[in-house]
VMD Tcl script that builds the backbone (N, CA, C; Angstrom):
set m [mol new atoms 426]
animate dup $m
set s [atomselect $m all]
$s set {name element resname resid chain x y z} {
  {N N MET 1 A 84.778 46.466 283.778}
  {CA C MET 1 A 84.956 45.069 283.941}
  {C C MET 1 A 86.352 44.839 284.536}
  {N N THR 2 A 86.389 43.967 285.529}
  {CA C THR 2 A 87.654 43.704 286.163}
  {C C THR 2 A 88.305 42.380 285.625}
  {N N GLU 3 A 89.660 42.408 285.642}
  {CA C GLU 3 A 90.427 41.259 285.195}
  {C C GLU 3 A 91.340 40.884 286.298}
  {N N LEU 4 A 91.868 39.700 286.310}
  {CA C LEU 4 A 92.801 39.268 287.276}
  {C C LEU 4 A 94.252 39.542 286.840}
  {N N PHE 5 A 95.121 40.157 287.739}
  {CA C PHE 5 A 96.416 40.522 287.353}
  {C C PHE 5 A 97.381 40.004 288.405}
  {N N LEU 6 A 98.560 39.581 287.998}
  {CA C LEU 6 A 99.687 39.305 288.853}
  {C C LEU 6 A 100.520 40.602 288.975}
  {N N ILE 7 A 100.747 41.035 290.172}
  {CA C ILE 7 A 101.517 42.231 290.455}
  {C C ILE 7 A 102.953 41.725 290.668}
  {N N ALA 8 A 103.883 42.209 289.925}
  {CA C ALA 8 A 105.328 41.799 290.053}
  {C C ALA 8 A 106.167 43.015 289.901}
  {N N HIS 9 A 107.481 42.808 290.083}
  {CA C HIS 9 A 108.473 43.859 289.941}
  {C C HIS 9 A 109.535 43.451 288.909}
  {N N ILE 10 A 109.767 44.460 287.964}
  {CA C ILE 10 A 110.764 44.257 286.941}
  {C C ILE 10 A 111.598 45.513 286.941}
  {N N ALA 11 A 112.856 45.439 287.000}
  {CA C ALA 11 A 113.790 46.588 287.083}
  {C C ALA 11 A 113.305 47.653 288.056}
  {N N GLY 12 A 112.877 47.149 289.310}
  {CA C GLY 12 A 112.516 48.007 290.403}
  {C C GLY 12 A 111.205 48.682 290.178}
  {N N ARG 13 A 110.401 48.282 289.165}
  {CA C ARG 13 A 109.178 48.891 288.815}
  {C C ARG 13 A 108.036 47.888 289.056}
  {N N GLY 14 A 107.002 48.355 289.721}
  {CA C GLY 14 A 105.786 47.497 289.850}
  {C C GLY 14 A 105.051 47.422 288.538}
  {N N VAL 15 A 104.661 46.259 288.071}
  {CA C VAL 15 A 103.948 46.024 286.882}
  {C C VAL 15 A 102.797 45.031 287.126}
  {N N ALA 16 A 101.807 45.123 286.235}
  {CA C ALA 16 A 100.643 44.160 286.308}
  {C C ALA 16 A 100.670 43.257 285.065}
  {N N ILE 17 A 100.582 41.997 285.217}
  {CA C ILE 17 A 100.604 41.000 284.186}
  {C C ILE 17 A 99.242 40.250 284.175}
  {N N ASP 18 A 98.586 40.287 283.040}
  {CA C ASP 18 A 97.366 39.602 282.935}
  {C C ASP 18 A 97.513 38.121 283.292}
  {N N ALA 19 A 96.707 37.724 284.282}
  {CA C ALA 19 A 96.813 36.306 284.789}
  {C C ALA 19 A 96.577 35.310 283.738}
  {N N ALA 20 A 95.844 35.635 282.696}
  {CA C ALA 20 A 95.603 34.705 281.574}
  {C C ALA 20 A 96.956 34.373 280.871}
  {N N GLN 21 A 97.976 35.240 280.914}
  {CA C GLN 21 A 99.295 34.903 280.348}
  {C C GLN 21 A 100.215 34.175 281.296}
  {N N VAL 22 A 99.772 33.948 282.497}
  {CA C VAL 22 A 100.686 33.348 283.501}
  {C C VAL 22 A 100.354 31.856 283.647}
  {N N ASP 23 A 101.299 31.026 283.290}
  {CA C ASP 23 A 101.125 29.584 283.532}
  {C C ASP 23 A 101.496 29.251 284.927}
  {N N SER 24 A 102.546 29.845 285.452}
  {CA C SER 24 A 103.026 29.644 286.819}
  {C C SER 24 A 104.089 30.671 287.150}
  {N N VAL 25 A 104.471 30.715 288.425}
  {CA C VAL 25 A 105.539 31.549 288.928}
  {C C VAL 25 A 106.479 30.564 289.654}
  {N N VAL 26 A 107.724 30.594 289.180}
  {CA C VAL 26 A 108.694 29.590 289.713}
  {C C VAL 26 A 110.030 30.256 290.055}
  {N N ASP 27 A 110.837 29.519 290.776}
  {CA C ASP 27 A 112.230 29.859 290.976}
  {C C ASP 27 A 113.040 28.946 290.031}
  {N N ILE 28 A 113.825 29.575 289.203}
  {CA C ILE 28 A 114.578 28.816 288.216}
  {C C ILE 28 A 115.895 28.349 288.818}
  {N N GLY 29 A 116.272 27.124 288.567}
  {CA C GLY 29 A 117.567 26.582 289.002}
  {C C GLY 29 A 118.672 27.000 288.165}
  {N N GLU 30 A 119.465 26.031 287.749}
  {CA C GLU 30 A 120.579 26.260 286.901}
  {C C GLU 30 A 120.131 26.718 285.481}
  {N N ILE 31 A 120.774 27.716 284.964}
  {CA C ILE 31 A 120.471 28.182 283.615}
  {C C ILE 31 A 121.684 27.899 282.756}
  {N N VAL 32 A 121.505 27.205 281.660}
  {CA C VAL 32 A 122.567 26.791 280.750}
  {C C VAL 32 A 122.596 27.777 279.598}
  {N N ALA 33 A 123.709 28.441 279.475}
  {CA C ALA 33 A 123.884 29.437 278.341}
  {C C ALA 33 A 123.696 28.758 277.006}
  {N N VAL 34 A 123.176 29.482 276.024}
  {CA C VAL 34 A 123.026 29.011 274.660}
  {C C VAL 34 A 124.065 29.722 273.840}
  {N N PRO 35 A 125.064 28.996 273.274}
  {CA C PRO 35 A 126.050 29.681 272.396}
  {C C PRO 35 A 125.327 30.407 271.227}
  {N N ARG 36 A 125.841 31.616 271.015}
  {CA C ARG 36 A 125.424 32.523 269.888}
  {C C ARG 36 A 123.956 33.031 270.084}
  {N N ALA 37 A 123.355 32.779 271.200}
  {CA C ALA 37 A 122.017 33.284 271.396}
  {C C ALA 37 A 122.042 34.776 271.514}
  {N N ASP 38 A 120.942 35.393 271.224}
  {CA C ASP 38 A 120.914 36.914 271.438}
  {C C ASP 38 A 120.960 37.237 272.917}
  {N N ALA 39 A 121.400 38.441 273.218}
  {CA C ALA 39 A 121.680 38.837 274.626}
  {C C ALA 39 A 120.477 38.677 275.490}
  {N N PHE 40 A 119.222 38.799 274.966}
  {CA C PHE 40 A 118.033 38.722 275.831}
  {C C PHE 40 A 117.677 37.299 276.169}
  {N N VAL 41 A 118.358 36.294 275.571}
  {CA C VAL 41 A 118.173 34.919 275.978}
  {C C VAL 41 A 119.212 34.561 276.997}
  {N N ARG 42 A 118.774 34.498 278.281}
  {CA C ARG 42 A 119.706 34.125 279.343}
  {C C ARG 42 A 120.160 32.751 279.157}
  {N N GLY 43 A 119.323 31.854 278.688}
  {CA C GLY 43 A 119.703 30.477 278.477}
  {C C GLY 43 A 118.501 29.551 278.552}
  {N N LEU 44 A 118.809 28.272 278.836}
  {CA C LEU 44 A 117.769 27.275 278.972}
  {C C LEU 44 A 117.797 26.738 280.356}
  {N N ALA 45 A 116.573 26.353 280.847}
  {CA C ALA 45 A 116.521 25.782 282.230}
  {C C ALA 45 A 115.515 24.591 282.150}
  {N N ALA 46 A 115.742 23.648 283.048}
  {CA C ALA 46 A 114.792 22.488 283.129}
  {C C ALA 46 A 113.814 22.874 284.203}
  {N N LEU 47 A 112.559 22.613 283.804}
  {CA C LEU 47 A 111.433 22.938 284.750}
  {C C LEU 47 A 110.377 21.859 284.534}
  {N N ARG 48 A 110.234 21.120 285.671}
  {CA C ARG 48 A 109.204 19.971 285.658}
  {C C ARG 48 A 109.332 19.136 284.419}
  {N N SER 49 A 110.461 18.602 284.132}
  {CA C SER 49 A 110.770 17.778 283.006}
  {C C SER 49 A 110.540 18.359 281.692}
  {N N ARG 50 A 110.624 19.646 281.536}
  {CA C ARG 50 A 110.579 20.313 280.244}
  {C C ARG 50 A 111.609 21.443 280.226}
  {N N VAL 51 A 112.058 21.781 279.058}
  {CA C VAL 51 A 113.035 22.814 278.911}
  {C C VAL 51 A 112.297 24.126 278.605}
  {N N VAL 52 A 112.701 25.207 279.296}
  {CA C VAL 52 A 112.181 26.510 279.083}
  {C C VAL 52 A 113.218 27.505 278.626}
  {N N THR 53 A 112.888 28.413 277.778}
  {CA C THR 53 A 113.817 29.440 277.357}
  {C C THR 53 A 113.710 30.542 278.388}
  {N N VAL 54 A 114.866 30.960 279.004}
  {CA C VAL 54 A 114.825 31.978 280.010}
  {C C VAL 54 A 115.116 33.363 279.338}
  {N N ILE 55 A 114.238 34.281 279.508}
  {CA C ILE 55 A 114.334 35.643 278.868}
  {C C ILE 55 A 114.894 36.577 279.904}
  {N N ASP 56 A 115.975 37.248 279.608}
  {CA C ASP 56 A 116.490 38.341 280.416}
  {C C ASP 56 A 115.582 39.553 280.195}
  {N N THR 57 A 114.659 39.835 281.063}
  {CA C THR 57 A 113.603 40.771 280.815}
  {C C THR 57 A 114.155 42.148 280.639}
  {N N GLY 58 A 115.211 42.592 281.411}
  {CA C GLY 58 A 115.706 43.914 281.310}
  {C C GLY 58 A 116.343 44.157 279.921}
  {N N THR 59 A 117.070 43.134 279.448}
  {CA C THR 59 A 117.719 43.245 278.091}
  {C C THR 59 A 116.609 43.276 277.048}
  {N N ALA 60 A 115.589 42.459 277.187}
  {CA C ALA 60 A 114.529 42.454 276.205}
  {C C ALA 60 A 113.770 43.722 276.163}
  {N N LEU 61 A 113.682 44.387 277.309}
  {CA C LEU 61 A 112.974 45.633 277.361}
  {C C LEU 61 A 113.872 46.865 276.940}
  {N N GLY 62 A 115.142 46.561 276.649}
  {CA C GLY 62 A 116.038 47.627 276.241}
  {C C GLY 62 A 116.603 48.494 277.363}
  {N N ILE 63 A 116.522 47.950 278.575}
  {CA C ILE 63 A 117.045 48.602 279.769}
  {C C ILE 63 A 118.211 47.800 280.321}
  {N N ALA 64 A 118.626 48.037 281.553}
  {CA C ALA 64 A 119.690 47.315 282.130}
  {C C ALA 64 A 119.428 45.844 282.208}
  {N N PRO 65 A 120.456 44.975 282.018}
  {CA C PRO 65 A 120.195 43.544 282.085}
  {C C PRO 65 A 119.730 43.109 283.523}
  {N N THR 66 A 118.918 42.142 283.566}
  {CA C THR 66 A 118.451 41.599 284.855}
  {C C THR 66 A 119.642 41.047 285.550}
  {N N PRO 67 A 119.809 41.357 286.837}
  {CA C PRO 67 A 120.936 40.770 287.536}
  {C C PRO 67 A 120.975 39.275 287.533}
  {N N ASP 68 A 122.159 38.682 287.532}
  {CA C ASP 68 A 122.339 37.214 287.521}
  {C C ASP 68 A 121.719 36.584 288.699}
  {N N THR 69 A 121.559 37.263 289.825}
  {CA C THR 69 A 121.066 36.689 290.987}
  {C C THR 69 A 119.522 36.565 290.944}
  {N N VAL 70 A 118.871 37.120 289.999}
  {CA C VAL 70 A 117.415 36.991 289.909}
  {C C VAL 70 A 117.036 35.606 289.297}
  {N N ARG 71 A 116.237 34.896 290.082}
  {CA C ARG 71 A 115.951 33.517 289.746}
  {C C ARG 71 A 114.396 33.269 289.599}
  {N N ARG 72 A 113.639 34.262 290.043}
  {CA C ARG 72 A 112.177 34.040 289.962}
  {C C ARG 72 A 111.769 34.430 288.573}
  {N N ALA 73 A 110.736 33.710 288.114}
  {CA C ALA 73 A 110.272 33.928 286.737}
  {C C ALA 73 A 108.773 33.632 286.617}
  {N N VAL 74 A 108.177 34.316 285.695}
  {CA C VAL 74 A 106.816 34.020 285.290}
  {C C VAL 74 A 106.922 33.119 284.076}
  {N N ILE 75 A 106.277 31.925 284.128}
  {CA C ILE 75 A 106.245 31.013 282.959}
  {C C ILE 75 A 105.028 31.388 282.136}
  {N N THR 76 A 105.304 31.590 280.890}
  {CA C THR 76 A 104.216 31.825 279.978}
  {C C THR 76 A 104.375 30.938 278.749}
  {N N ILE 77 A 103.297 30.642 278.099}
  {CA C ILE 77 A 103.296 29.734 276.958}
  {C C ILE 77 A 102.873 30.529 275.738}
  {N N VAL 78 A 103.770 30.547 274.707}
  {CA C VAL 78 A 103.488 31.302 273.531}
  {C C VAL 78 A 103.690 30.335 272.348}
  {N N GLU 79 A 102.668 30.198 271.538}
  {CA C GLU 79 A 102.690 29.239 270.386}
  {C C GLU 79 A 103.238 27.873 270.802}
  {N N GLY 80 A 102.784 27.381 271.973}
  {CA C GLY 80 A 103.185 26.045 272.386}
  {C C GLY 80 A 104.526 25.924 273.041}
  {N N HIS 81 A 105.296 27.018 273.126}
  {CA C HIS 81 A 106.591 26.962 273.778}
  {C C HIS 81 A 106.593 27.698 275.096}
  {N N HIS 82 A 107.319 27.198 276.091}
  {CA C HIS 82 A 107.398 27.692 277.430}
  {C C HIS 82 A 108.550 28.694 277.518}
  {N N TYR 83 A 108.272 29.833 278.113}
  {CA C TYR 83 A 109.266 30.872 278.312}
  {C C TYR 83 A 109.230 31.311 279.784}
  {N N ALA 84 A 110.452 31.525 280.337}
  {CA C ALA 84 A 110.553 32.025 281.700}
  {C C ALA 84 A 110.970 33.447 281.612}
  {N N ILE 85 A 110.098 34.327 282.010}
  {CA C ILE 85 A 110.288 35.805 282.002}
  {C C ILE 85 A 110.810 36.187 283.370}
  {N N LEU 86 A 112.085 36.573 283.482}
  {CA C LEU 86 A 112.659 36.892 284.743}
  {C C LEU 86 A 112.024 38.087 285.423}
  {N N ILE 87 A 111.735 37.983 286.660}
  {CA C ILE 87 A 111.119 39.096 287.465}
  {C C ILE 87 A 111.891 39.169 288.794}
  {N N GLU 88 A 111.879 40.314 289.416}
  {CA C GLU 88 A 112.528 40.451 290.712}
  {C C GLU 88 A 111.741 39.864 291.847}
  {N N SER 89 A 110.429 40.074 291.800}
  {CA C SER 89 A 109.584 39.616 292.959}
  {C C SER 89 A 108.126 39.611 292.427}
  {N N VAL 90 A 107.309 38.892 293.243}
  {CA C VAL 90 A 105.915 38.883 293.031}
  {C C VAL 90 A 105.201 39.385 294.278}
  {N N GLU 91 A 104.221 40.217 294.102}
  {CA C GLU 91 A 103.526 40.760 295.278}
  {C C GLU 91 A 102.185 40.132 295.569}
  {N N ASP 92 A 101.356 40.030 294.538}
  {CA C ASP 92 A 99.996 39.682 294.768}
  {C C ASP 92 A 99.269 39.284 293.478}
  {N N VAL 93 A 98.126 38.744 293.555}
  {CA C VAL 93 A 97.225 38.473 292.465}
  {C C VAL 93 A 95.901 39.147 292.863}
  {N N ALA 94 A 95.377 40.036 292.012}
  {CA C ALA 94 A 94.248 40.773 292.431}
  {C C ALA 94 A 93.445 41.247 291.146}
  {N N PRO 95 A 92.148 41.467 291.375}
  {CA C PRO 95 A 91.331 41.963 290.242}
  {C C PRO 95 A 91.415 43.501 290.116}
  {N N PHE 96 A 91.567 43.965 288.926}
  {CA C PHE 96 A 91.673 45.369 288.640}
  {C C PHE 96 A 90.889 45.655 287.288}
  {N N ALA 97 A 90.481 46.908 287.155}
  {CA C ALA 97 A 89.910 47.321 285.917}
  {C C ALA 97 A 91.026 47.859 284.976}
  {N N ARG 98 A 91.226 47.302 283.826}
  {CA C ARG 98 A 92.286 47.769 282.907}
  {C C ARG 98 A 91.888 49.072 282.293}
  {N N LEU 99 A 92.751 50.036 282.338}
  {CA C LEU 99 A 92.549 51.370 281.739}
  {C C LEU 99 A 93.461 51.491 280.560}
  {N N PRO 100 A 93.112 52.313 279.560}
  {CA C PRO 100 A 93.973 52.498 278.384}
  {C C PRO 100 A 95.136 53.409 278.809}
  {N N LEU 101 A 96.215 53.308 278.011}
  {CA C LEU 101 A 97.318 54.209 278.273}
  {C C LEU 101 A 96.975 55.664 277.855}
  {N N SER 102 A 97.344 56.612 278.621}
  {CA C SER 102 A 97.093 58.027 278.313}
  {C C SER 102 A 97.807 58.432 277.076}
  {N N ALA 103 A 97.160 59.280 276.299}
  {CA C ALA 103 A 97.739 59.723 274.996}
  {C C ALA 103 A 99.025 60.476 275.294}
  {N N GLY 104 A 99.154 61.212 276.432}
  {CA C GLY 104 A 100.328 62.014 276.703}
  {C C GLY 104 A 101.369 61.231 277.388}
  {N N LEU 105 A 101.146 59.997 277.740}
  {CA C LEU 105 A 102.162 59.170 278.450}
  {C C LEU 105 A 103.331 58.730 277.469}
  {N N THR 106 A 104.454 58.951 277.906}
  {CA C THR 106 A 105.688 58.577 277.126}
  {C C THR 106 A 106.380 57.483 277.932}
  {N N LEU 107 A 106.484 56.378 277.322}
  {CA C LEU 107 A 107.152 55.197 277.897}
  {C C LEU 107 A 108.538 55.022 277.228}
  {N N GLN 108 A 109.542 54.620 277.965}
  {CA C GLN 108 A 110.909 54.518 277.440}
  {C C GLN 108 A 111.118 53.112 276.957}
  {N N ALA 109 A 112.011 52.970 275.968}
  {CA C ALA 109 A 112.584 51.670 275.402}
  {C C ALA 109 A 111.410 50.691 275.213}
  {N N GLY 110 A 111.666 49.442 275.620}
  {CA C GLY 110 A 110.733 48.373 275.431}
  {C C GLY 110 A 109.447 48.430 276.192}
  {N N TRP 111 A 109.434 49.324 277.282}
  {CA C TRP 111 A 108.203 49.553 278.017}
  {C C TRP 111 A 107.122 49.957 277.052}
  {N N ALA 112 A 107.459 50.806 276.047}
  {CA C ALA 112 A 106.521 51.338 275.110}
  {C C ALA 112 A 105.880 50.201 274.278}
  {N N ILE 113 A 106.688 49.154 273.991}
  {CA C ILE 113 A 106.248 48.082 273.129}
  {C C ILE 113 A 105.369 47.075 273.973}
  {N N ALA 114 A 105.850 46.782 275.151}
  {CA C ALA 114 A 105.195 45.792 276.047}
  {C C ALA 114 A 103.976 46.364 276.830}
  {N N GLY 115 A 103.961 47.657 277.046}
  {CA C GLY 115 A 102.876 48.228 277.845}
  {C C GLY 115 A 101.610 48.331 277.073}
  {N N THR 116 A 100.521 47.789 277.644}
  {CA C THR 116 A 99.245 47.797 276.947}
  {C C THR 116 A 98.151 48.511 277.670}
  {N N GLY 117 A 98.397 49.027 278.848}
  {CA C GLY 117 A 97.450 49.711 279.591}
  {C C GLY 117 A 97.953 49.954 280.975}
  {N N ILE 118 A 97.039 50.456 281.867}
  {CA C ILE 118 A 97.455 50.609 283.254}
  {C C ILE 118 A 96.260 50.083 284.172}
  {N N VAL 119 A 96.689 49.758 285.411}
  {CA C VAL 119 A 95.699 49.497 286.473}
  {C C VAL 119 A 96.055 50.442 287.561}
  {N N GLU 120 A 95.086 50.802 288.393}
  {CA C GLU 120 A 95.438 51.696 289.516}
  {C C GLU 120 A 95.237 50.846 290.780}
  {N N ARG 121 A 96.377 50.901 291.573}
  {CA C ARG 121 A 96.382 50.186 292.835}
  {C C ARG 121 A 96.714 51.168 293.911}
  {N N ASP 122 A 95.807 51.347 294.851}
  {CA C ASP 122 A 95.989 52.286 295.929}
  {C C ASP 122 A 96.299 53.664 295.386}
  {N N GLY 123 A 95.678 54.082 294.247}
  {CA C GLY 123 A 95.878 55.418 293.707}
  {C C GLY 123 A 97.174 55.549 292.829}
  {N N ALA 124 A 97.929 54.520 292.736}
  {CA C ALA 124 A 99.171 54.551 291.938}
  {C C ALA 124 A 98.960 53.692 290.719}
  {N N PRO 125 A 99.437 54.206 289.561}
  {CA C PRO 125 A 99.261 53.469 288.332}
  {C C PRO 125 A 100.374 52.397 288.180}
  {N N LEU 126 A 99.967 51.247 287.659}
  {CA C LEU 126 A 100.879 50.170 287.320}
  {C C LEU 126 A 100.748 49.869 285.861}
  {N N LEU 127 A 101.854 49.738 285.142}
  {CA C LEU 127 A 101.808 49.435 283.760}
  {C C LEU 127 A 101.402 47.971 283.506}
  {N N VAL 128 A 100.470 47.741 282.650}
  {CA C VAL 128 A 100.123 46.383 282.298}
  {C C VAL 128 A 101.008 45.897 281.182}
  {N N LEU 129 A 101.685 44.767 281.413}
  {CA C LEU 129 A 102.661 44.282 280.374}
  {C C LEU 129 A 102.036 43.073 279.645}
  {N N ASP 130 A 102.296 43.059 278.330}
  {CA C ASP 130 A 102.012 41.909 277.509}
  {C C ASP 130 A 103.263 41.046 277.422}
  {N N LEU 131 A 103.216 39.902 278.017}
  {CA C LEU 131 A 104.450 39.034 278.019}
  {C C LEU 131 A 104.900 38.623 276.738}
  {N N THR 132 A 104.002 38.438 275.732}
  {CA C THR 132 A 104.377 38.044 274.443}
  {C C THR 132 A 105.232 39.154 273.700}
  {N N ALA 133 A 104.999 40.384 274.108}
  {CA C ALA 133 A 105.722 41.600 273.537}
  {C C ALA 133 A 107.165 41.607 274.062}
  {N N ILE 134 A 107.388 40.991 275.252}
  {CA C ILE 134 A 108.727 40.980 275.877}
  {C C ILE 134 A 109.581 39.975 275.177}
  {N N ILE 135 A 108.999 38.947 274.622}
  {CA C ILE 135 A 109.733 37.934 273.938}
  {C C ILE 135 A 110.071 38.386 272.539}
  {N N PRO 136 A 111.262 38.651 272.235}
  {CA C PRO 136 A 111.604 39.200 270.834}
  {C C PRO 136 A 111.148 38.268 269.759}
  {N N GLU 137 A 110.741 38.785 268.648}
  {CA C GLU 137 A 110.308 37.990 267.523}
  {C C GLU 137 A 111.303 37.024 266.976}
  {N N SER 138 A 112.579 37.340 267.144}
  {CA C SER 138 A 113.634 36.397 266.650}
  {C C SER 138 A 113.603 35.117 267.464}
  {N N VAL 139 A 113.129 35.218 268.728}
  {CA C VAL 139 A 113.091 33.936 269.566}
  {C C VAL 139 A 111.753 33.240 269.182}
  {N N LEU 140 A 110.731 33.936 268.980}
  {CA C LEU 140 A 109.434 33.289 268.612}
  {C C LEU 140 A 109.457 32.558 267.282}
  {N N ALA 141 A 110.277 33.165 266.358}
  {CA C ALA 141 A 110.375 32.554 265.010}
  {C C ALA 141 A 111.249 31.322 265.033}
  {N N ALA 142 A 112.094 31.138 266.039}
  {CA C ALA 142 A 113.101 30.027 266.056}
  {C C ALA 142 A 112.332 28.675 266.254}
}
mol reanalyze $m
mol bondsrecalc $m
mol representation Tube
mol addrep $m
């Protein structure tokens, strides 16, 4: 069975995001820092008359922070709240068959938590990311 995926780049790596988790893809304007927020919260931004929490995807995944110049984001809605997940670029939206992660596959840091499967594009595997797993529970509980 095929599903629709958004192909994007995070930390220089191509990833597949289930289109059902994508509300929109936008370019974020000004991001206002939130005092005392965890490092993975880049800040808040206004988006179409609503406030979204901007997630530094690199930091949330336990890898290098997303560069400050990155302004493209995938908007996802979790428990009624809007989150902007920073991405470097978007490539395409296409149907793929989701495959399970191989038992011998070792993923580093947060990739292991957020990775839920793979899709094969032109013979190369792309990790399927669960956007809700990128948003740390401390933010979801707030």
